[in-house]
LUMSEZA-41047 format. One line per 10 residues: for each residue z, x, y of C-alpha. Coordinates in steps of 0.02 Angstrom, whole numbers. Layout:
N
Z:X:Y  ...
This chain:
81
-1471:1687:-1617  -1472:1679:-1429  -1569:1788:-1315  -1488:1938:-1235  -1414:1909:-1063  -1496:2001:-921  -1417:2073:-766  -1495:1928:-669  -1408:1804:-786  -1241:1891:-758
-1265:1893:-569  -1306:1708:-567  -1157:1666:-677  -1042:1774:-568  -1110:1688:-412  -1072:1517:-487  -897:1575:-534  -866:1640:-358  -923:1475:-284  -807:1380:-401
-661:1495:-356  -696:1471:-169  -697:1282:-188  -535:1289:-287  -453:1398:-154  -510:1279:-16  -434:1133:-112  -271:1229:-138  -263:1276:47  -290:1093:96
-151:1040:-22  -38:1175:51  -73:1114:229  -32:936:175  128:994:89  179:1096:242  149:945:355  256:834:243  391:966:237  392:979:428
406:790:440  558:791:324  637:934:422  610:841:586  684:683:511  837:778:449  856:860:619  848:690:704  975:620:580  1093:765:616
1071:734:802  1110:549:780  1264:591:678  1323:712:812  1291:584:949  1387:451:851  1530:573:826  1530:618:1010  1526:434:1060  1670:400:941
1768:544:1014  1737:485:1192  1777:305:1147  1936:361:1061  1986:460:1215  1952:313:1330  2050:193:1219  2192:318:1203  2196:340:1391  2196:152:1419
2338:130:1296  2438:266:1383  2412:181:1552  2463:11:1482  2618:84:1400  2664:172:1563  2637:10:1662  2742:-91:1541  2879:39:1557  2873:110:1383
2851:292:1425
């Protein structure tokens, strides 16, 4: 049979366990920071995409207004309205 474990043995084992837990927590925190950075990058990309879509929509609206105005002027000049 094995020898009986002393308080010193238990303290050393607990110390090793605590060190292992601390290393695991540090690794998890690093992974969380990496995940958060990737998530921020995706959110920024989506925000930029939404901004581009809004700009394209605004440009389309302005272009449509300009074209509509030009057509109205041409029709007026040609005597259609």
